[in-house]
MARBA-607871 format. One record per residue (C-alpha): x, y, z. Coordinates in pm, 1 decimal. Example, Ala and Ser with C-alpha at 12.3 -4.5 7.8 and 13.67 -1.06 7.14 Angstrom:
<r u="1230.0" v="-450.0" w="780.0"/>
<r u="1367.0" v="-106.0" w="714.0"/>
***
This chain:
<r u="13386.2" v="11212.6" w="11369.3"/>
<r u="13299.6" v="11540.4" w="11543.9"/>
<r u="13183.8" v="11517.6" w="11904.3"/>
<r u="12836.9" v="11627.7" w="12007.9"/>
<r u="12806.9" v="12002.6" w="12080.0"/>
<r u="12553.4" v="12082.4" w="12352.5"/>
<r u="12556.0" v="12457.1" w="12282.3"/>
<r u="12473.3" v="12396.6" w="11916.5"/>
<r u="12193.9" v="12154.9" w="12010.5"/>
<r u="12026.2" v="12411.1" w="12238.2"/>
<r u="11994.5" v="12654.5" w="11947.7"/>
<r u="11739.2" v="12421.7" w="11788.9"/>
<r u="11529.7" v="12344.4" w="12097.8"/>
<r u="11176.4" v="12483.8" w="12124.5"/>
<r u="11092.9" v="12302.8" w="12449.2"/>
<r u="11011.1" v="12446.5" w="12790.1"/>
<r u="11197.9" v="12178.8" w="12980.9"/>
<r u="11283.6" v="11867.9" w="12777.5"/>
<r u="11656.8" v="11871.5" w="12701.5"/>
<r u="11711.1" v="12226.4" w="12825.0"/>
<r u="11991.2" v="12105.6" w="13049.8"/>
<r u="12245.6" v="11879.3" w="12879.9"/>
<r u="12516.7" v="11682.8" w="13061.8"/>
<r u="12766.2" v="11545.4" w="12809.2"/>
<r u="13041.1" v="11285.1" w="12842.2"/>
<r u="13265.7" v="11133.6" w="12579.7"/>
<r u="13233.7" v="10791.9" w="12743.2"/>
<r u="13039.4" v="10642.7" w="13033.1"/>
<r u="12919.3" v="10305.2" w="13155.5"/>
<r u="12554.7" v="10390.8" w="13091.4"/>
<r u="12365.1" v="10719.0" w="13070.6"/>
<r u="12076.4" v="10552.0" w="13256.6"/>
<r u="12281.0" v="10536.5" w="13577.8"/>
<r u="12422.3" v="10885.2" w="13515.7"/>
<r u="12071.4" v="11027.6" w="13492.4"/>
<r u="11956.7" v="10842.8" w="13804.8"/>
<r u="12246.5" v="10987.8" w="14006.4"/>
<r u="12178.2" v="11327.7" w="13854.8"/>
<r u="11822.4" v="11318.3" w="13983.3"/>
<r u="11868.7" v="11152.8" w="14324.6"/>
<r u="12209.1" v="11293.6" w="14427.2"/>
<r u="12255.2" v="11617.3" w="14237.6"/>
<r u="11892.2" v="11723.8" w="14209.7"/>
<r u="11897.7" v="11802.6" w="13837.2"/>
<r u="11569.3" v="11941.3" w="13703.0"/>
<r u="11289.8" v="11781.7" w="13504.4"/>
<r u="11394.8" v="11714.4" w="13145.1"/>
<r u="11770.3" v="11707.6" w="13207.4"/>
<r u="11938.0" v="11479.5" w="12955.2"/>
<r u="12264.3" v="11288.2" w="12987.0"/>
<r u="12441.2" v="11217.2" w="12655.6"/>
<r u="12752.7" v="11010.1" w="12583.0"/>
<r u="12946.4" v="10935.6" w="12266.5"/>
<r u="12998.4" v="10575.3" w="12378.8"/>
<r u="12877.8" v="10348.6" w="12658.6"/>
<r u="13083.4" v="10062.0" w="12795.1"/>
<r u="12793.6" v="9893.7" w="12976.1"/>
<r u="12481.4" v="10003.1" w="12791.3"/>
<r u="12161.8" v="9822.0" w="12881.9"/>
<r u="11831.1" v="9769.8" w="12712.5"/>
<r u="11497.7" v="9617.1" w="12796.0"/>
<r u="11461.0" v="9285.6" w="12979.0"/>
<r u="11800.6" v="9338.6" w="13144.9"/>
<r u="11992.5" v="9291.2" w="12819.8"/>
<r u="12328.1" v="9452.5" w="12757.9"/>
<r u="12392.8" v="9601.9" w="12416.6"/>
<r u="12685.7" v="9739.0" w="12223.0"/>
<r u="12707.8" v="10117.8" w="12233.4"/>
<r u="13069.2" v="10169.0" w="12137.7"/>
<r u="13023.2" v="10330.2" w="11794.9"/>
<r u="13073.1" v="10705.9" w="11776.2"/>
<r u="12831.6" v="10921.7" w="11581.3"/>
<r u="12508.4" v="10791.8" w="11735.8"/>
<r u="12277.3" v="10925.2" w="12007.3"/>
<r u="12291.6" v="10754.0" w="12346.1"/>
<r u="12090.2" v="10962.9" w="12591.5"/>
<r u="11877.3" v="10940.9" w="12904.9"/>
<r u="11624.4" v="11196.7" w="13028.5"/>
<r u="11515.1" v="11271.4" w="13386.3"/>
<r u="11134.5" v="11269.9" w="13396.9"/>
<r u="10939.7" v="11367.4" w="13708.7"/>
<r u="10570.5" v="11274.2" w="13682.1"/>
<r u="10272.0" v="11353.7" w="13897.3"/>
<r u="10139.6" v="11058.6" w="14091.4"/>
<r u="9825.2" v="10920.7" w="13930.7"/>
<r u="9543.9" v="10840.5" w="14170.0"/>
<r u="9433.9" v="10478.4" w="14172.1"/>
<r u="9766.7" v="10342.2" w="14046.0"/>
<r u="9991.5" v="10125.7" w="14260.5"/>
<r u="10354.4" v="10191.2" w="14173.2"/>
<r u="10554.6" v="10055.1" w="14007.9"/>
<r u="10303.6" v="10018.7" w="13723.9"/>
<r u="10464.4" v="9883.1" w="13408.0"/>
<r u="10199.2" v="10028.5" w="13181.7"/>
<r u="10306.6" v="10380.7" w="13286.4"/>
<r u="10667.1" v="10295.5" w="13196.0"/>
<r u="10538.0" v="10163.4" w="12865.6"/>
<r u="10360.3" v="10494.9" w="12804.1"/>
<r u="10702.1" v="10658.5" w="12818.9"/>
<r u="10857.5" v="10386.8" w="12600.7"/>
<r u="10595.3" v="10447.3" w="12333.6"/>
<r u="10622.6" v="10827.2" w="12362.3"/>
<r u="10999.6" v="10805.2" w="12308.8"/>
<r u="10968.5" v="10573.3" w="12009.4"/>
<r u="10697.8" v="10784.9" w="11846.5"/>
<r u="10897.0" v="11105.2" w="11903.9"/>
<r u="11203.3" v="10949.4" w="11741.4"/>
<r u="10992.2" v="10809.9" w="11457.0"/>
<r u="10856.1" v="11157.6" w="11383.4"/>
<r u="11206.5" v="11305.3" w="11377.9"/>
<r u="11371.5" v="11044.3" w="11155.1"/>
<r u="11075.1" v="11048.6" w="10916.9"/>
<r u="11122.3" v="11424.5" w="10880.6"/>
<r u="11481.3" v="11349.6" w="10774.3"/>
<r u="11352.3" v="11132.5" w="10490.7"/>
<r u="11391.5" v="10783.3" w="10637.2"/>
<r u="11112.0" v="10568.9" w="10496.4"/>
<r u="10932.0" v="10263.2" w="10625.5"/>
<r u="10994.4" v="10321.3" w="10998.0"/>
<r u="10769.8" v="10115.5" w="11228.1"/>
<r u="10733.7" v="10062.7" w="11602.8"/>
<r u="10816.8" v="9703.9" w="11690.1"/>
<r u="10633.2" v="9593.4" w="12003.9"/>
<r u="10704.0" v="9739.6" w="12238.7"/>
<r u="10982.7" v="9995.2" w="12237.7"/>
<r u="11198.3" v="9958.1" w="11924.8"/>
<r u="11198.6" v="10129.5" w="11588.4"/>
<r u="11254.8" v="9907.7" w="11287.2"/>
<r u="11335.4" v="9974.4" w="10923.1"/>
<r u="11317.6" v="9673.5" w="10686.9"/>
<r u="11328.7" v="9442.4" w="10986.2"/>
<r u="11646.2" v="9604.6" w="11120.4"/>
<r u="11659.0" v="9783.4" w="11454.8"/>
<r u="11711.0" v="10158.8" w="11432.6"/>
<r u="11632.1" v="10266.1" w="11789.5"/>
<r u="11552.4" v="10128.1" w="12132.0"/>
<r u="11380.0" v="10304.6" w="12421.2"/>
<r u="11384.3" v="10213.4" w="12789.6"/>
<r u="11189.4" v="10370.2" w="13076.2"/>
<r u="11284.0" v="10276.0" w="13433.8"/>
<r u="11085.4" v="10349.6" w="13749.9"/>
<r u="11301.7" v="10495.7" w="14030.2"/>
<r u="11048.5" v="10560.6" w="14304.0"/>
<r u="10890.6" v="10857.2" w="14475.9"/>
<r u="11098.6" v="11173.0" w="14524.8"/>
<r u="11047.7" v="11524.9" w="14657.5"/>
<r u="11088.3" v="11794.1" w="14392.5"/>
<r u="11060.2" v="12137.3" w="14552.7"/>
<r u="10770.5" v="12089.9" w="14791.2"/>
<r u="10590.3" v="11830.5" w="14579.2"/>
<r u="10594.3" v="11451.7" w="14565.9"/>
<r u="10679.2" v="11319.8" w="14221.6"/>
<r u="10741.8" v="10982.6" w="14058.8"/>
<r u="11088.8" v="10960.2" w="13905.7"/>
<r u="11148.0" v="10784.9" w="13575.6"/>
<r u="11465.0" v="10764.7" w="13368.1"/>
<r u="11387.2" v="10752.1" w="12996.6"/>
<r u="11667.2" v="10624.5" w="12774.2"/>
<r u="11695.9" v="10639.7" w="12395.9"/>
<r u="11962.5" v="10466.8" w="12188.7"/>
<r u="11948.2" v="10572.7" w="11823.4"/>
<r u="12182.7" v="10459.3" w="11545.8"/>
<r u="12264.3" v="10773.8" w="11349.0"/>
<r u="12596.7" v="10803.6" w="11163.2"/>
<r u="12778.9" v="10481.6" w="11254.1"/>
<r u="12781.2" v="10262.5" w="10940.4"/>
<r u="12630.4" v="9944.9" w="11082.8"/>
<r u="12596.5" v="9788.7" w="10737.3"/>
<r u="12972.3" v="9739.8" w="10735.5"/>
<r u="12978.2" v="9588.8" w="11088.0"/>
<r u="12918.3" v="9223.6" w="11017.9"/>
<r u="12818.1" v="9136.2" w="11374.6"/>
<r u="12540.2" v="9398.7" w="11370.3"/>
<r u="12428.2" v="9429.0" w="11007.1"/>
<r u="12185.5" v="9131.9" w="11015.6"/>
<r u="11994.5" v="9291.7" w="11302.6"/>
<r u="12040.6" v="9669.0" w="11295.4"/>
<r u="12057.1" v="9972.2" w="11069.6"/>
<r u="12129.0" v="10342.9" w="11105.8"/>
<r u="11999.3" v="10669.8" w="10966.5"/>
<r u="12301.2" v="10739.3" w="10745.2"/>
<r u="12262.6" v="10402.7" w="10571.9"/>
<r u="11889.9" v="10455.4" w="10519.6"/>
<r u="11970.2" v="10795.2" w="10364.9"/>
<r u="12219.4" v="10631.6" w="10125.3"/>
<r u="12533.6" v="10760.7" w="10294.7"/>
<r u="12420.9" v="11110.4" w="10391.1"/>
<r u="12539.7" v="11196.5" w="10742.1"/>
<r u="12303.4" v="11370.0" w="10982.4"/>
<r u="12357.3" v="11664.6" w="11215.8"/>
<r u="12312.5" v="11501.2" w="11555.8"/>
<r u="12256.4" v="11830.7" w="11734.9"/>
<r u="11955.2" v="11914.6" w="11517.1"/>
<r u="11826.7" v="11558.0" w="11543.6"/>
<r u="11857.4" v="11559.0" w="11923.4"/>
<r u="11665.2" v="11888.5" w="11939.0"/>
<r u="11394.1" v="11753.7" w="11709.5"/>
<r u="11349.7" v="11441.3" w="11922.5"/>
<r u="11336.2" v="11649.1" w="12241.6"/>
<r u="11080.9" v="11883.7" w="12086.2"/>
<r u="10854.7" v="11593.9" w="11987.0"/>
<r u="10915.0" v="11412.1" w="12315.6"/>
<r u="10793.6" v="11702.3" w="12526.7"/>
<r u="10469.1" v="11689.7" w="12329.3"/>
<r u="10424.8" v="11312.9" w="12336.8"/>
<r u="10490.7" v="11254.3" w="12708.3"/>
<r u="10189.8" v="11475.5" w="12782.7"/>
<r u="9956.1" v="11273.7" w="12559.2"/>
<r u="9702.0" v="11034.9" w="12706.7"/>
<r u="9742.2" v="10661.5" w="12665.1"/>
<r u="9450.7" v="10659.9" w="12421.1"/>
<r u="9626.2" v="10920.1" w="12205.6"/>
<r u="9950.7" v="10726.8" w="12215.9"/>
<r u="9765.5" v="10404.6" w="12129.7"/>
<r u="9610.0" v="10565.1" w="11823.2"/>
<r u="9950.4" v="10681.0" w="11697.4"/>
<r u="10110.7" v="10348.9" w="11780.0"/>
<r u="9857.2" v="10146.1" w="11580.9"/>
<r u="9925.0" v="10366.7" w="11277.4"/>
<r u="10293.6" v="10271.6" w="11282.2"/>
<r u="10305.2" v="9925.5" w="11441.1"/>
<r u="10526.3" v="9653.9" w="11295.2"/>
<r u="10293.1" v="9370.9" w="11397.2"/>
<r u="9937.7" v="9436.6" w="11283.9"/>
<r u="9634.9" v="9222.0" w="11378.7"/>
<r u="9639.6" v="8904.6" w="11171.8"/>
<r u="10020.4" v="8888.8" w="11136.5"/>
<r u="10198.2" v="8566.8" w="11228.7"/>
<r u="10484.1" v="8600.8" w="11477.1"/>
<r u="10733.8" v="8379.8" w="11657.9"/>
<r u="10695.4" v="8401.8" w="12036.2"/>
<r u="10947.7" v="8282.7" w="12292.0"/>
<r u="10981.8" v="8313.2" w="12667.0"/>
<r u="11273.4" v="8522.8" w="12789.0"/>
<r u="11595.1" v="8318.5" w="12808.7"/>
<r u="11433.7" v="8028.0" w="12621.0"/>
<r u="11504.8" v="7919.2" w="12264.9"/>
<r u="11183.2" v="7731.4" w="12190.6"/>
<r u="10939.0" v="7938.6" w="11985.6"/>
<r u="10565.9" v="7920.1" w="11919.3"/>
<r u="10390.2" v="8051.4" w="11609.8"/>
<r u="10105.4" v="8282.8" w="11706.2"/>
<r u="9868.4" v="8522.9" w="11537.1"/>
<r u="9856.0" v="8884.0" w="11656.7"/>
<r u="9506.5" v="8988.0" w="11763.1"/>
<r u="9583.9" v="9340.5" w="11885.2"/>
<r u="9717.6" v="9540.4" w="12181.3"/>
<r u="9548.0" v="9570.2" w="12521.7"/>
<r u="9490.2" v="9903.1" w="12696.4"/>
<r u="9793.9" v="9823.4" w="12913.9"/>
<r u="10027.9" v="9768.2" w="12618.0"/>
<r u="10017.2" v="9390.5" w="12633.0"/>
<r u="10017.5" v="9209.7" w="12299.6"/>
<r u="9715.5" v="8987.2" w="12235.5"/>
<r u="9809.9" v="8651.8" w="12083.0"/>
<r u="9636.3" v="8337.9" w="11964.9"/>
<r u="9816.5" v="8008.1" w="11918.6"/>
<r u="9566.1" v="7869.7" w="11667.4"/>
<r u="9211.6" v="7942.6" w="11561.2"/>
<r u="9058.3" v="7714.8" w="11826.7"/>
<r u="9259.5" v="7845.9" w="12122.5"/>
<r u="9189.2" v="8135.4" w="12354.3"/>
<r u="9350.5" v="8473.4" w="12305.4"/>
<r u="9615.5" v="8542.5" w="12569.3"/>
<r u="9809.8" v="8850.5" w="12679.1"/>
<r u="10183.8" v="8869.5" w="12632.6"/>
<r u="10367.6" v="9083.0" w="12888.0"/>
<r u="10661.3" v="9286.5" w="12760.2"/>
<r u="10911.4" v="9171.3" w="13024.3"/>
<r u="10837.9" v="8799.2" w="12988.9"/>
<r u="10820.7" v="8725.6" w="12614.7"/>
<r u="11002.4" v="8813.6" w="12295.2"/>
<r u="10812.0" v="8856.6" w="11968.0"/>
<r u="10977.0" v="8830.1" w="11626.5"/>
<r u="10837.9" v="8810.8" w="11272.4"/>
<r u="10741.9" v="8470.7" w="11139.9"/>
<r u="10956.8" v="8424.2" w="10828.5"/>
<r u="10812.5" v="8184.9" w="10572.3"/>
<r u="11038.5" v="8283.1" w="10277.6"/>
<r u="11415.4" v="8241.5" w="10262.9"/>
<r u="11696.2" v="8385.7" w="10052.5"/>
<r u="11960.7" v="8114.3" w="10017.4"/>
<r u="12332.2" v="8181.0" w="9967.1"/>
<r u="12527.7" v="7892.4" w="9821.0"/>
<r u="12806.8" v="7787.6" w="10060.9"/>
<r u="12894.6" v="7440.8" w="9936.2"/>
<r u="13203.4" v="7267.7" w="9797.8"/>
<r u="13256.5" v="7496.9" w="9501.0"/>
<r u="13193.3" v="7831.1" w="9674.8"/>
<r u="13483.0" v="8078.0" w="9701.7"/>
<r u="13502.1" v="8162.1" w="10071.5"/>
<r u="13538.4" v="8541.1" w="10055.1"/>
<r u="13259.4" v="8578.7" w="9798.3"/>
<r u="13017.9" v="8362.1" w="9995.7"/>
<r u="13090.6" v="8551.1" w="10319.1"/>
<r u="13045.0" v="8889.8" w="10153.8"/>
<r u="12719.3" v="8780.3" w="9992.3"/>
<r u="12596.9" v="8664.6" w="10331.1"/>
<r u="12684.3" v="8998.2" w="10492.1"/>
<r u="12544.7" v="9207.2" w="10207.0"/>
<r u="12211.2" v="9028.8" w="10187.8"/>
<r u="12164.7" v="9026.1" w="10564.8"/>
<r u="12224.0" v="9402.0" w="10570.6"/>
<r u="12001.5" v="9496.3" w="10277.0"/>
<r u="11710.0" v="9250.8" w="10271.3"/>
<r u="11391.4" v="9316.5" w="10465.4"/>
<r u="11443.1" v="9083.1" w="10761.2"/>
<r u="11082.2" v="9116.2" w="10873.5"/>
<r u="10983.8" v="8925.2" w="10556.9"/>
<r u="11281.2" v="8709.2" w="10457.8"/>
<r u="11529.6" v="8489.8" w="10635.2"/>
<r u="11882.7" v="8453.0" w="10492.9"/>
<r u="12032.9" v="8104.8" w="10511.1"/>
<r u="12331.6" v="7915.8" w="10373.6"/>
<r u="12277.5" v="7634.0" w="10126.6"/>
<r u="12533.2" v="7353.8" w="10110.7"/>
<r u="12558.0" v="7030.7" w="9912.0"/>
<r u="12387.5" v="6831.3" w="10185.5"/>
<r u="12066.9" v="7031.1" w="10158.2"/>
<r u="12095.1" v="7053.4" w="9778.6"/>
<r u="12084.1" v="6673.5" w="9751.8"/>
<r u="11712.6" v="6707.3" w="9823.9"/>
<r u="11671.9" v="6998.2" w="9583.5"/>
<r u="11648.1" v="7372.1" w="9648.5"/>
<r u="11419.3" v="7411.9" w="9954.2"/>
<r u="11051.5" v="7488.8" w="9890.6"/>
<r u="11065.2" v="7810.2" w="10093.2"/>
<r u="11331.0" v="7963.6" w="9865.0"/>
<r u="11237.7" v="8312.2" w="9748.3"/>
<r u="11577.7" v="8362.0" w="9583.6"/>
<r u="11897.0" v="8161.5" w="9535.2"/>
<r u="12223.9" v="8358.0" w="9516.4"/>
<r u="12559.5" v="8218.4" w="9405.2"/>
<r u="12884.6" v="8414.1" w="9397.1"/>
<r u="13232.2" v="8319.6" w="9275.8"/>
<r u="13301.4" v="7948.5" w="9227.6"/>
<r u="13628.8" v="7755.9" w="9242.8"/>
<r u="13521.5" v="7526.7" w="8959.1"/>
<r u="13196.3" v="7398.3" w="8817.3"/>
<r u="13164.2" v="7036.4" w="8697.4"/>
<r u="12884.8" v="7030.3" w="8440.1"/>
<r u="12720.0" v="6719.7" w="8587.6"/>
<r u="12735.3" v="6831.6" w="8952.1"/>
<r u="12441.2" v="6827.3" w="9193.2"/>
<r u="12476.4" v="7205.4" w="9214.3"/>
<r u="12423.1" v="7261.2" w="8840.4"/>
<r u="12143.5" v="7006.8" w="8805.0"/>
<r u="11939.4" v="7115.3" w="9107.0"/>
<r u="11980.1" v="7489.0" w="9047.3"/>
<r u="11874.8" v="7460.7" w="8683.1"/>
<r u="11575.0" v="7248.7" w="8779.6"/>
<r u="11477.0" v="7505.3" w="9044.8"/>
<r u="11500.0" v="7800.8" w="8804.5"/>
<r u="11328.3" v="7620.9" w="8515.2"/>
<r u="11033.4" v="7552.4" w="8742.7"/>
<r u="10993.7" v="7923.3" w="8825.5"/>
<r u="11257.1" v="7998.7" w="9090.5"/>
<r u="11448.8" v="8327.5" w="9108.2"/>
<r u="11826.5" v="8324.7" w="9072.9"/>
<r u="12108.0" v="8576.9" w="9110.3"/>
<r u="12460.1" v="8488.3" w="8996.5"/>
<r u="12768.8" v="8702.4" w="9050.8"/>
<r u="13097.0" v="8658.8" w="8864.6"/>
<r u="13151.4" v="8293.6" w="8781.9"/>
<r u="12824.1" v="8216.9" w="8961.1"/>
<r u="12661.7" v="8318.0" w="8630.2"/>
<r u="12806.3" v="8002.5" w="8472.4"/>
<r u="12578.3" v="7770.3" w="8667.9"/>
<r u="12307.8" v="7860.5" w="8415.9"/>
<r u="12526.0" v="7985.7" w="8129.2"/>
<r u="12859.3" v="7798.5" w="8111.0"/>
<r u="13141.0" v="7960.4" w="7908.9"/>
<r u="13218.7" v="7840.8" w="7559.3"/>
<r u="13531.8" v="7626.2" w="7582.1"/>
<r u="13694.9" v="7786.9" w="7277.2"/>
<r u="13615.9" v="8152.4" w="7339.3"/>
<r u="13599.4" v="8138.3" w="7720.2"/>
<r u="13290.9" v="8355.0" w="7686.4"/>
<r u="12953.7" v="8284.5" w="7843.0"/>
<r u="12628.1" v="8396.7" w="7691.5"/>
<r u="12672.7" v="8736.2" w="7854.6"/>
<r u="13013.9" v="8773.7" w="8018.0"/>
<r u="13380.9" v="8718.0" w="7953.5"/>
<r u="13522.1" v="8460.9" w="8190.6"/>
<r u="13897.5" v="8434.4" w="8214.9"/>
<r u="14153.9" v="8457.2" w="8490.4"/>
<r u="14181.3" v="8836.2" w="8488.7"/>
<r u="13871.7" v="9051.9" w="8474.9"/>
<r u="13837.5" v="9250.8" w="8148.4"/>
<r u="13607.5" v="9509.6" w="8304.1"/>
<r u="13733.3" v="9868.1" w="8280.4"/>
<r u="13649.5" v="10011.3" w="8619.8"/>
<r u="13812.1" v="10110.0" w="8945.9"/>
<r u="13979.2" v="9803.1" w="9087.6"/>
<r u="14188.2" v="9692.6" w="9382.5"/>
<r u="14452.2" v="9422.2" w="9378.7"/>
<r u="14460.6" v="9201.4" w="9686.0"/>
<r u="14671.3" v="8909.7" w="9802.0"/>
<r u="14483.8" v="8588.9" w="9867.3"/>
<r u="14606.5" v="8233.1" w="9915.6"/>
<r u="14644.4" v="8169.9" w="9544.4"/>
<r u="14834.9" v="8494.5" w="9477.0"/>
<r u="14734.9" v="8844.7" w="9362.9"/>
<r u="14386.2" v="8885.7" w="9224.4"/>
<r u="14201.6" v="9184.2" w="9085.4"/>
<r u="13851.5" v="9245.0" w="9215.7"/>
<r u="13629.8" v="9492.9" w="9037.3"/>
<r u="13359.2" v="9711.9" w="9180.7"/>
<r u="13031.8" v="9827.0" w="9035.3"/>
<r u="12929.9" v="10169.3" w="9163.0"/>
<r u="12660.8" v="10406.6" w="9049.8"/>
<r u="12578.8" v="10774.1" w="9043.4"/>
<r u="12254.1" v="10886.6" w="9206.4"/>
<r u="12113.4" v="11013.4" w="8876.6"/>
<r u="12181.6" v="10690.7" w="8690.2"/>
<r u="11947.0" v="10492.2" w="8915.8"/>
<r u="11652.8" v="10714.3" w="8825.8"/>
<r u="11649.5" v="10602.0" w="8462.6"/>
<r u="11630.5" v="10226.6" w="8508.5"/>
<r u="11335.9" v="10066.4" w="8334.4"/>
<r u="11400.5" v="9699.5" w="8391.1"/>
<r u="11153.6" v="9431.3" w="8297.9"/>
<r u="11237.6" v="9092.8" w="8457.3"/>
<r u="10990.6" v="8922.1" w="8222.1"/>
<r u="11227.9" v="8965.7" w="7930.6"/>
<r u="11600.1" v="9007.8" w="7875.9"/>
<r u="11707.3" v="9357.6" w="7976.3"/>
<r u="12042.5" v="9515.7" w="8049.5"/>
<r u="12129.3" v="9702.4" w="8365.3"/>
<r u="12405.5" v="9932.9" w="8246.1"/>
<r u="12739.2" v="9880.6" w="8076.7"/>
<r u="13095.8" v="9904.7" w="8197.3"/>
<r u="13272.5" v="10225.5" w="8099.9"/>
<r u="13584.0" v="10422.1" w="8186.2"/>
<r u="13432.2" v="10728.5" w="8353.2"/>
<r u="13564.3" v="10803.4" w="8701.6"/>
<r u="13225.9" v="10900.1" w="8839.8"/>
<r u="13056.7" v="10576.9" w="8737.5"/>
<r u="13165.8" v="10235.9" w="8616.6"/>
<r u="12845.5" v="10176.0" w="8426.4"/>
<r u="12590.3" v="10377.7" w="8237.9"/>
<r u="12227.3" v="10314.1" w="8151.9"/>
<r u="12248.6" v="10399.6" w="7781.4"/>
<r u="12436.0" v="10189.0" w="7527.7"/>
<r u="12507.6" v="10484.1" w="7296.7"/>
<r u="12869.7" v="10467.2" w="7183.3"/>
<r u="12947.4" v="10193.5" w="7437.3"/>
<r u="13147.3" v="9890.0" w="7324.3"/>
<r u="13197.3" v="9724.1" w="7661.9"/>
<r u="13030.3" v="9419.4" w="7810.7"/>
<r u="12700.5" v="9456.1" w="7999.3"/>
<r u="12736.9" v="9487.8" w="8377.2"/>
<r u="12410.2" v="9325.2" w="8486.1"/>
<r u="12158.4" v="9134.2" w="8277.5"/>
<r u="11802.6" v="9029.2" w="8360.8"/>
<r u="11660.4" v="8742.0" w="8162.8"/>
<r u="11431.3" v="8439.2" w="8176.1"/>
<r u="11548.7" v="8079.2" w="8219.8"/>
<r u="11259.7" v="7840.2" w="8178.5"/>
<r u="10989.3" v="7987.4" w="8398.7"/>
<r u="11234.8" v="8152.6" w="8635.9"/>
<r u="11364.5" v="8509.1" w="8666.8"/>
<r u="11742.1" v="8544.3" w="8648.0"/>
<r u="11986.0" v="8823.6" w="8727.2"/>
<r u="12346.1" v="8784.4" w="8609.7"/>
<r u="12609.1" v="9020.8" w="8753.1"/>
<r u="12946.1" v="9044.1" w="8584.8"/>
<r u="13131.0" v="9236.8" w="8857.9"/>
<r u="13157.6" v="9126.1" w="9219.2"/>
<r u="12906.3" v="9359.2" w="9377.8"/>
<r u="12913.9" v="9164.8" w="9703.0"/>
<r u="13253.3" v="9314.2" w="9784.6"/>
<r u="13298.9" v="9629.0" w="9992.0"/>
<r u="13612.1" v="9785.0" w="10132.6"/>
<r u="13525.4" v="9677.4" w="10487.8"/>
<r u="13466.0" v="9319.6" w="10380.9"/>
<r u="13783.3" v="9305.8" w="10178.2"/>
<r u="13993.9" v="9425.3" w="10471.0"/>
<r u="13834.8" v="9163.0" w="10694.2"/>
<r u="13876.9" v="8865.9" w="10461.1"/>
<r u="14192.0" v="8955.4" w="10266.7"/>
<r u="14516.0" v="9143.9" w="10304.5"/>
<r u="14516.9" v="9471.1" w="10113.4"/>
<r u="14825.8" v="9478.1" w="9893.4"/>
<r u="14811.1" v="9774.0" w="9658.8"/>
<r u="14561.1" v="9996.1" w="9486.2"/>
<r u="14563.4" v="10007.0" w="9108.4"/>
<r u="14352.7" v="10247.2" w="8909.1"/>
<r u="14232.3" v="10582.6" w="9027.7"/>
<r u="13909.4" v="10623.7" w="9215.9"/>
<r u="13943.8" v="10370.4" w="9497.9"/>
<r u="13651.8" v="10304.8" w="9729.6"/>
<r u="13491.9" v="10621.2" w="9860.0"/>
<r u="13225.9" v="10591.4" w="10125.8"/>
<r u="12966.0" v="10739.7" w="9894.1"/>
<r u="13042.9" v="10470.1" w="9635.3"/>
<r u="12983.0" v="10199.5" w="9893.8"/>
<r u="12632.6" v="10328.4" w="9959.4"/>
<r u="12566.2" v="10364.9" w="9587.3"/>
<r u="12656.8" v="9999.0" w="9553.8"/>
<r u="12391.9" v="9927.1" w="9816.9"/>
<r u="12136.5" v="10110.7" w="9603.3"/>
<r u="12229.9" v="9902.3" w="9301.1"/>
<r u="12195.9" v="9575.7" w="9491.6"/>
<r u="11860.0" v="9679.6" w="9638.8"/>
<r u="11738.1" v="9779.9" w="9293.2"/>
<r u="11837.2" v="9436.5" w="9163.1"/>
<r u="11658.0" v="9265.1" w="9451.5"/>
<r u="11347.8" v="9472.4" w="9384.4"/>
<r u="11346.4" v="9359.4" w="9021.0"/>
<r u="11364.1" v="9000.9" w="9148.6"/>
<r u="11059.7" v="9081.3" w="9365.1"/>
<r u="11256.9" v="9070.9" w="9689.9"/>
<r u="11131.8" v="9385.4" w="9864.3"/>
***
């Protein structure tokens, strides 16, 4: 991935001072310390920014360390000299929070202009998309300094923004974070133009009053008044469910434990606030689950589901003995080793779906509801035999039981625009075909292959049945299996991986998982 070019970035700046001087490193411990030394030791001017490709000791709010080792993102810290405000005793955290909010709003404006949708400011200094962190901001007070002949207050303002590093394929980060390229369905972003855009907005926003910033913040806040949240003290695991009542004029969150308790102020450096999740997507992980399929489903759903609304949990036999949990919004089952007809799994899942639950089965997971005919080895919708009959790009891998072919469902951008799926009745989501550019199509004209994905009703429940293993991506396959050889032509291009994400999200939408 190309390194950041400071000269190119300056071509797009319209600022008077913000970002006009750029100090670039390929790697550093943290740009926050670099910027502090730049101001106190080297006397760099107002607005100087320190940028690094990677940080080995990046830090965030509340003294937390965070991983900043992926290339292709923006890790940067600005020197900000501010006039001393009369009547304020420094350090004043609310002034730092003004800068935090200004940085988050500036970044929000820039990424929205790129086409990223659904960006919100999570109290206090993060940007979220679908409950996944996109950016963090951190302002640090560094004391009073002399700039020229004037006394100024020095702040270091840091921004860490996930841009082109594909976090969806990093299983340690995908449940919690996202990046711009993923939100733009695989389209990479020019970091130089993005940096300039953020700097241009930032110069405007740091000059706004707190009232102006508050008005913008409330338009884009993740936690609105009336929302339920989980609140915990820093370095404590115990959480309390509270209702958000608003934000104070010093950026403290107003919370109420229950209707008959007093409203209290939560201070940014002492508490952590997360969404209260009352609905859960369950991934079957019990006795019959195939390990690689279950792990890939877990990673895929954590990366793509809106984590500010839904939790993702594993569901084993022990929990199933009591039935599918009441908070289940969706039950997902991937490949299975075997499926005894009278098992707890079959009985409880069918009961859950018949009573109105939503279900998604992939590969042999379809057979929980629709077992194959013993003579024809064919289920109601899909062939089911040892080797997949689907004609699409495939990869042969070695697993414990020998070579196995895994197939991939990809999509073209245009094909997704013509989907008119109705979960209230049986409808088909494309068919397998032999074209290199797509392994399914949305019209059945002249197609003799099996359907790729089917939506239907089972009792009162909504069901999605997926013939191919859409949970699998190249990154996941490398992690869980040993790549042996590639058969077929296309292989797994990066663009196809993101198109697969679109397909899965479209399926989830039809199952009313937004």
